[in-house]
C-alpha positions, 0 to 999 in steps of 0.5 A: 209130217214127222220123220224122226224116230220118237226115241231120237226126238225125245233124246234130242229134246231132253238134251236141249239141242232141239226146241219147238221153234221152227226156222220161219219163227226164228225170223219172226222173232227177230222181226218183232225184236228188231223190226228195222234191222236189215235182214236180206240184201241182194247183190248189186250185180243181180241183173247180170245173172238173174231177172229183177232189180236188186232189193233189200228188206228190213226184218219187219218188211221181209216178215210181212212179205213172208206172211203174205206169200204163206197166205197165198200158198194156202189160198191156192190150195197148198197145205201142210206137208205138200212138197214144193220144189225150188230152183232159183239163185241167191236173191231176196225173192228166193229166201222169202219164198223158202221161208214163206213155204215153211211158214205155210207148213210146206216141205221145200225141195231146193234143187241144184242150179246146174240140174237140167230139165230131166233131172228136175222132172225125175226129182219132183216126180219121185217125191210127189211134188205139188208145186214148183218155184223157178227163177226166170233165168240163171245166167244164160240158162232159161230156167223158167221155160224149163220149169214150164216144160216140166209142168207139162210132163208132170201131171201131179204138179198143180202150181208152177210159180216164177221169180224174176222179170221175164216170166214165160207164159204158163207160170204164175208170176209171184211178185205182181200177183202178191202186189195185186192182192195187196193187204187182202192176204192175211195169213193165219198159222195152223195149230201144229204140235212140235212144229220144229220136228216136222220135215222142212226140206228134201235136199239131194245127195250128189254121190253116186249115179242116182240123186238120192233124196235126203229129208230134214226137219227144222231141228236138224237144220238148227243143230247143223247151224249151231255148230257153225255159230258156236265154232265161228263165234258168230255174234247177234246181228252179224253181217254174212255174205253167202255165195252158196245157193240155198240148195244143200247143206252148205248154203242152208246149214252154213249160210241161211240158218246161222243168219236166222239163229243170230238175227243177222243180215244175209248178203246174197251173192252169186259166185262169178269170181273170187275178186267179186266175192272179196269186193262184195264182202269188203263193200258190206263190211262183212263179219262172216264170209263163206268160201270154197276151202281151196280159195280161203288163202287167196280170199284172206289176202283180199279182205280188208277187215281183220275182224272178218271170219272166213268159213272155208267149206270143204266137200268130199272131193276137195284136195288137201289144204295148204298150211297158211297163217291167216290174218283173221279167224278161219273155220274149216267146214267139212261137208259130208255130202248132204248128211252132216257137217263139222266146223273146226277153227284153225289154231295158231299152227294154221294147220287143218286139224284131223277129224277125231272119231267120237262125239263133237260138241260146239265149240270145238273141244268143249266136252260139257255140252251135248253132242251135235255130231258123232263120227265113226268109220266102218270096220277095216276089211282087206282091200276095202277103204273104210266109209264115214258113219255119222249120227246125231241131232243134225243127221237125217235118219229117214229117207224119202220114198213115195212108193206105196206111201212107204218111208224107209230108213236108208244106209243105217248100220246096226249101231244107229249110225248112218253110213254115208258111203263116203270113203275116208282116209284114216290118219293118226288122230282120226280121219283126214277131213270127210273124204279122199280127194278125187273119189266120187268128186263129181257125183257121176257114178260109174265112169263106164257109163260116161264113156258110152256117152262120149263115144256116141259122138259121130266119128269117135271110135272109143272114148273114156272119161277120167277125173283130174284133181283141181286146186279150186273145184277139187276135181274136174271131168276130162274126156279122152277121144280116139277118132276114126281113121282120117277124122279130126274131131272138133272140140267145140262141136263135141261140146255142142253135141253133148249139150244138145243131147241133154247130157248132165252138166256134171258129165260134160268134160272140162277139156278134151284129150285127142289120142290115137289109142286109150291106155289099157290095164293088163286085164284090158280095162281103161287105165284112167290113172295114165290118162290123168298123168298124160294131161299133166305132162302134155297140156298142149294136147288138151283142147 
């Protein structure tokens, strides 16, 4: 299924940015040229956060598994352009499943690991998914059982597959199924013109109250990864440590796809601590390691090799970075939700450069190559903060809609730019990163709706949600509770209540503030700025 306008497709192919090589074929080509090269490696602590023992596969062995699983998908009746959801952490099994689905011509929808059952159900239903792959567990969450319950409520979901060790009844356990079939499964690729132009993924925008599907073809992903590879100078066969799950632009665009482009070794990491990430990178002598931007300075001190490149990923909620002189190459990766990314290496000044408006080619500053991204902002209107506009070969141009089979373009300006609705801060040289710290940080939408959820806890007279800037995550959600007279609420019971009610994980507060009344603005609305200031002045009052 092609989603890109024919005029844009032709333009990108003529510029040389787009090709006819899909993502799974990149893997196959490396397997043919370097069959013994190590391709995928599990973290040694895999058993601590998901089922199954750690694995590592060469390109040849991994490609055989990809072929067999692609054949299995075709055998059970999944065909080209069928959508299959995936909710699983960073493991060799997950990467094999992703590439096998793409090789079979399926469209994958990688779902965020923090999504609850109701989020998964709504998403899979909205995109007409025919299959779902889920891990047995992610840390203490029983993802497999939740997947089984999703299948019970979603009649269009024909197949639910399980990855890991303790797969609940009702799921098709992939590993033993493939082992039982052995070499009987032979994959025959279907003839498909322009395979890299077909839709490969449906990811999910996290801004606002509603989860918005964002579709990309293989070439969209390759264009995004090209900027990373060129700006970070990632060499052929590099060793990459990726702690971001393969559920969005950072994990796929800055992790998996750059590895496919360079025929590298992908070391899969599940983030538990910065010390663990640094130890993993040191253990495997990583050439490249990805980290949240606010942690880059600390990671720089913990890495042993000066040849390791740090990719510092900044999302729209991240606070402004501090200036520091890194001991190694540092590339800032600005991620605009699921719409675009921009890689910019820091120079000798160690300052993060402002993002200039206009066209961006790779490597940064090169004006001779084709543009990988073009940036603009909406016109300034009184009392309205400008928003980020993007276009180019990495930018998705068609939204996914299944209502009456209709697909519609979304958020487009008349000039051909996609309006991300991300508010930006204008500076002298362009814009500061891709967003204003604290705005839309948690993807929770209207905070008034969260107030109602918090106030529904028994014994609470009124409540308010507010956001506090955090040096690590960019922002955290807090709750201010005003109890009924004579009632002393217990923070632990409050959290247990929210969990039992199935409240979205993004809306569960980091901490709780107990007050006698909520501060108000002159118009009677809650003054959330004063609540934020209060947490900074009175840390002891926060549970």
